[in-house]
C-alpha positions as CSV (number, residue, x, y, z in Angstrom):
1,X,3.8,4.8,-39.1
2,X,5.5,5.3,-35.7
3,X,6.1,9.0,-36.7
4,X,2.4,9.5,-37.3
5,X,1.5,7.9,-34.0
6,X,4.1,10.1,-32.3
7,X,2.6,13.3,-33.9
8,X,-0.9,12.3,-32.9
9,X,0.2,11.6,-29.3
10,X,1.9,15.0,-29.2
11,X,-1.2,16.7,-30.5
12,X,-3.3,14.9,-27.9
13,X,-1.1,16.0,-25.1
14,X,-1.1,19.5,-26.5
15,X,-4.9,19.6,-26.5
16,X,-5.1,18.2,-23.0
17,X,-2.6,20.8,-21.8
18,X,-4.6,23.6,-23.5
19,X,-7.7,22.5,-21.6
20,X,-5.9,22.3,-18.3
21,X,-4.3,25.6,-18.7
22,X,-7.6,27.2,-19.7
23,X,-9.3,25.7,-16.7
24,X,-6.7,26.9,-14.3
25,X,-6.8,30.4,-15.7
26,X,-10.6,30.5,-15.4
27,X,-10.5,29.1,-11.9
28,X,-8.5,32.1,-10.7
29,X,-11.8,34.0,-10.5
30,X,-14.4,31.3,-9.8
31,X,-15.1,27.9,-8.3
32,X,-15.1,24.6,-10.2
33,X,-18.8,24.2,-9.5
34,X,-19.5,27.3,-11.5
35,X,-17.3,26.4,-14.5
36,X,-18.7,24.7,-17.5
37,X,-17.3,22.7,-20.4
38,X,-18.2,25.2,-23.0
39,X,-16.4,28.0,-21.1
40,X,-13.3,25.9,-20.8
41,X,-13.2,24.8,-24.4
42,X,-13.9,28.3,-25.7
43,X,-10.9,29.5,-23.7
44,X,-8.8,26.7,-25.0
45,X,-9.9,27.3,-28.6
46,X,-11.5,23.9,-28.9
47,X,-15.0,22.5,-29.5
48,X,-17.0,21.0,-26.6
49,X,-16.7,17.6,-28.2
50,X,-12.9,17.8,-27.9
51,X,-13.2,18.1,-24.2
52,X,-14.6,14.6,-23.8
53,X,-11.7,13.0,-25.6
54,X,-9.6,13.9,-22.6
55,X,-12.0,14.2,-19.6
56,X,-15.2,12.5,-18.5
57,X,-16.6,15.7,-17.0
58,X,-15.5,18.9,-15.1
59,X,-14.8,16.9,-12.0
60,X,-12.4,14.7,-13.9
61,X,-10.6,17.9,-15.1
62,X,-10.5,19.1,-11.5
63,X,-8.9,15.9,-10.3
64,X,-6.3,16.2,-13.1
65,X,-5.5,19.7,-11.9
66,X,-5.2,18.4,-8.3
67,X,-2.7,15.9,-9.4
68,X,-0.7,18.5,-11.2
69,X,-0.9,21.0,-8.5
70,X,0.1,18.6,-5.7
71,X,2.9,17.2,-7.8
72,X,4.4,20.7,-7.4
73,X,3.7,20.5,-3.6
74,X,5.4,17.1,-3.5
75,X,8.5,18.7,-4.8
76,X,8.2,21.4,-2.1
77,X,7.8,18.7,0.6
78,X,10.8,16.8,-0.6
79,X,12.9,20.0,-0.6
80,X,12.0,20.7,3.0
81,X,12.7,17.1,4.1
82,X,16.0,17.1,2.4
83,X,17.2,20.3,4.0
84,X,20.5,20.3,6.0
85,X,21.5,22.3,9.0
86,X,20.3,23.0,12.6
87,X,16.7,23.4,13.6
88,X,16.8,27.2,13.2
89,X,18.2,27.0,9.7
90,X,15.7,24.3,8.7
91,X,12.8,26.5,9.9
92,X,14.0,29.5,7.9
93,X,14.5,27.3,4.9
94,X,11.1,25.8,5.2
95,X,9.3,29.2,5.2
96,X,11.4,30.4,2.3
97,X,10.7,27.3,0.3
98,X,6.9,27.8,0.8
99,X,7.1,31.4,-0.1
100,X,9.0,30.6,-3.3
101,X,6.6,27.9,-4.2
102,X,3.7,30.3,-4.0
103,X,5.5,32.9,-6.1
104,X,6.1,30.3,-8.8
105,X,2.8,28.4,-8.7
106,X,0.2,31.0,-7.6
107,X,-2.6,29.6,-9.8
108,X,-2.1,26.1,-8.6
109,X,-2.0,27.2,-4.9
110,X,-5.1,29.3,-5.4
111,X,-6.9,26.3,-7.0
112,X,-6.0,24.0,-4.1
113,X,-6.9,26.5,-1.4
114,X,-10.3,27.2,-3.0
115,X,-11.3,23.6,-3.9
116,X,-10.0,21.9,-0.8
117,X,-13.3,22.6,0.8
118,X,-15.2,23.2,-2.4
119,X,-18.4,21.7,-3.8
120,X,-16.9,19.0,-6.0
121,X,-16.6,15.8,-3.9
122,X,-14.1,14.0,-6.2
123,X,-11.8,17.0,-6.0
124,X,-12.1,17.3,-2.3
125,X,-11.3,13.7,-1.9
126,X,-8.3,13.8,-4.3
127,X,-6.8,16.7,-2.3
128,X,-7.4,15.0,1.0
129,X,-5.8,11.8,-0.3
130,X,-2.7,13.6,-1.6
131,X,-2.3,15.5,1.7
132,X,-2.6,12.3,3.6
133,X,0.2,10.8,1.5
134,X,2.3,13.8,2.2
135,X,1.7,13.4,5.9
136,X,2.8,9.8,5.6
137,X,6.1,10.8,3.9
138,X,6.7,13.5,6.5
139,X,6.0,11.1,9.3
140,X,8.4,8.5,7.9
141,X,11.1,11.2,7.7
142,X,10.5,12.4,11.2
143,X,10.7,8.8,12.6
144,X,14.3,8.7,11.4
145,X,15.4,11.7,13.5
146,X,17.0,11.1,16.9
147,X,14.5,13.4,18.6
148,X,11.7,11.0,17.7
149,X,13.1,8.2,19.7
150,X,10.4,6.6,21.8
151,X,7.5,8.3,20.0
152,X,4.5,6.2,19.1
153,X,3.4,5.9,15.5
154,X,0.2,7.8,16.4
155,X,2.2,10.7,17.9
156,X,4.5,10.8,14.8
157,X,1.4,10.8,12.6
158,X,-0.1,13.7,14.6
159,X,3.1,15.7,14.3
160,X,3.4,15.0,10.6
161,X,-0.2,16.2,10.0
162,X,0.5,19.3,12.0
163,X,3.5,20.1,9.8
164,X,1.6,19.5,6.6
165,X,-1.3,21.7,7.8
166,X,1.1,24.4,8.7
167,X,2.6,24.3,5.3
168,X,-0.8,24.5,3.6
169,X,-2.0,27.4,5.8
170,X,1.3,29.3,5.4
171,X,1.1,28.9,1.6
172,X,-2.5,30.2,1.7
173,X,-1.4,33.2,3.8
174,X,1.3,34.1,1.3
175,X,-1.2,33.7,-1.5
176,X,-3.7,36.0,0.1
177,X,-1.1,38.6,0.8
178,X,-0.8,39.3,-2.9
179,X,2.3,40.7,-4.6
180,X,1.8,44.4,-4.0
181,X,2.8,44.5,-0.3
182,X,6.4,43.1,0.4
183,X,5.9,44.0,4.0
184,X,3.0,41.6,4.3
185,X,5.1,38.7,3.0
186,X,7.8,39.5,5.6
187,X,5.2,39.5,8.4
188,X,3.8,36.2,7.3
189,X,7.2,34.7,7.1
190,X,8.0,35.9,10.6
191,X,4.8,34.5,12.0
192,X,5.2,31.2,10.2
193,X,8.8,30.9,11.6
194,X,7.6,31.6,15.1
195,X,4.9,28.9,14.8
196,X,7.4,26.4,13.5
197,X,9.7,27.2,16.4
198,X,6.8,26.7,18.9
199,X,6.1,23.3,17.3
200,X,9.8,22.4,17.4
201,X,9.9,23.3,21.1
202,X,6.8,21.3,21.9
203,X,8.3,18.3,20.0
204,X,11.4,18.3,22.1
205,X,9.4,18.2,25.4
206,X,6.5,16.0,24.2
207,X,7.9,12.9,25.9
208,X,7.9,14.7,29.2
209,X,4.1,15.3,29.2
């Protein structure tokens, strides 16, 4: 009996995975608001009835894609926070980690960039909540650094949000550059590095203001 249950569970996970993969592929060329259940199930090779065994509606599918997409971003944030070296090395590493993330997860990054300000409220709120959680993690890590001595919680939160916004905007820039212009990626990386250096410089002198 346990074997049968295990097979059914695996089949259920496989069906859910097929729906999410189909949705993500279709969302490369359109917004979630324009995507319908029949279109997704057709691409996944399933009947519309099968969709509702996994998701309540398209918004529910969108939230699931947010969770998956930002789980990948969570790994990116952890990699940046765990980096070792001086400020210059960490800046270069941060930009490279973001660029590599976009190369490996283009569809997910595209989905987040498009739907962050899209027409599905549940998805917007899910993205905002996850980015807020990332800012909390970054703020907690920044608070442990000697340069943050004397900073208020509000100022650390502001700095953390600035770093998270920079990561999101840099990822979006790498995404929009495409893959056919290596020079564009180098220019984006250079600009992102300069911006992070400016933030770092301002951070060191913030207590003097």
